[in-house]
N, C-alpha and C positions, 0 to 999 in steps of 0.2 A: 510502598513496597519496599522492605527492608535492601541490604546492598547485595549478600548474598543473591536473594533471588534475583535483582537488578543483571546481576554478573551470570547468572545460569540463562538469563532471558536473553543477555547480550551475546551471551557465545553461543547458544540457542539460534540466534536469529542471522547470526554470522555464518553460522556453521551453513545453513539454510541458504542464504546468500552463495554463500562459496557454492554449493552443490548447485542454484540454480547456474550461476554463472557457466558450472563446467560444462554441467547438461545442456545447455541451449546451443543450438544452432550457431554458426557465425553471422547467419543472416539477422539474429532473436537479438543480437547485441552491440551498439556501436562499436563502427570499423572501417575497412576499407567497400567504398563505394556506400557507406551508410550517409544519409544527410543528418547534418544536424539540427538543434528545433529551431525554427524560425521562429519570430517574434508573433505572427499572424496563428503556426501553430500552436506555441505557449496558452495564445489569447483566449484560441478554441479549444484547447484542455479546459484553461481557467473554467471557462463559463460551464460548460460541461456538470463540472466538479463543482459548481457552486451551484449550478441544479439539483443535482443528487445531494449535497450537504442539508438546500433548505427541503427538499423532503422526505431527509431523514429527520429534521427537526420537527418537519408536521407529522410524521410518524410517529415519531417519539414522544411531542404533543410536550414541548421543553417549556417548562414554568419559568417566569421571572427569578425566582429566586436559584435555577439552573444556569440561565444564562451565564454567567462566568465560567462553568467549564466548559458549557458547549463551547461560546466561546475559541475558549484555548483550543480545546480537541480541532475545531474548524479549520482554524491556522493552522494548526498542526500538519494539515492536509495539503491546505493551500501550499503551505513551505514547502512542498515533496515535490510542488510542480518549480522547481526554482530556474530549469533549463541550466542546470552544469553538467547533463551527462554530454562531453566532450569525446569528439570522432578520437581518436589514434589517427598519428600521422600517417597518409596515405602511404608511405613506403615503412610502414611499421613492419619487424621480424618477427616472427613467432612469438618467442620471450618478452617482447613489447606488446604484444598483443593478449598474451595473456597474465601479463603486471599490469594492465589495464582493465583486464576487466575483475581480475581481483580487488583491482583497489575501488571501482562499480560496482563490487559487492558490497566491500568492507563501508562503503559510503550509503549505501542503499542499508544496509545491517546496522549503524547509527544512526539514519532520520526513522526505522520502523522500530525503537527501542524510543526513540522518543513519543512515536506515536502511541506504543503500548504506555508508558506514563503518561501521556495528557487521557487514554481509553479509559486508565485504572482514577485517574480523578472524577473523569463524566463519569463510570458508572457510580461511585462511591456517592454522589450528586444524584442520582436519576433514585426513585422510586423503584422496590422490586419486579413490578409489572415492568416499567422501563427498562430497568436491566437486563430484563428475557428480552424486550425486543430488538435492546441492541444487539446482545450475543447472537440473536438469530439474525440479523442485518449483518453480522461480522462473519457468521458462519456460510451464510450465504451472499459473496460480496454484492453478485453483480445480479438480483434475481429473482432470486432459491433454486430447487432441482426443477432441473426440467429432464422430467419423466416421459415418458411413450416414446413411439418411433419416430428413430431420428432427431431426439432430443440426448439431453445428458444427465445418466441418471445420479441415484446419490455417491456412488461409489466409483466415474468413469472420472478421468484424467480433467482437472480443470485447468484453467489457463496457466502462462508463464509463471504471476504470484502464486497460483496454488490457493486462492484464496485469502493469503496473508494481504496484510493492508488498512483492515477495519471498516472499508466504506460498504455502505450497508446495502442490504438489495431494496430494490421500492415495490415490494409485493403489496 
């Protein structure tokens, strides 16, 4: 990925993070009344992530020659759950809360840019069929389309991350 593309991607991810931070209700962002992630919560998240990564590797049928790119990709995902999302002070004023959210969005944008780079490297190591599978898993990160009564259709709103992040669906 060239520098201009990386800059554009970083700017787009940063803008998306800022939009998410601005659009998210106060209860969705760390703030007064929100608990910071306990070691137990972090361990559960890491266990779930490892299970998803294992399923992704199985679905992609990662070959020995692709292990380095896969391990780098998996490490970036694991590094994203580092427990650095700290709540602002309980007595923070509105400006402090807004700055905290902006800082958190910037931090997430940086992490997503690193993930984009790792995803590009992994994609380059995959066969065309594997790359197509990775794109599908990335497009539908939590298991794919949920159509039908009560399900989420193709054009329905997604979760807070809007499908960003690259974790593949496990269909």
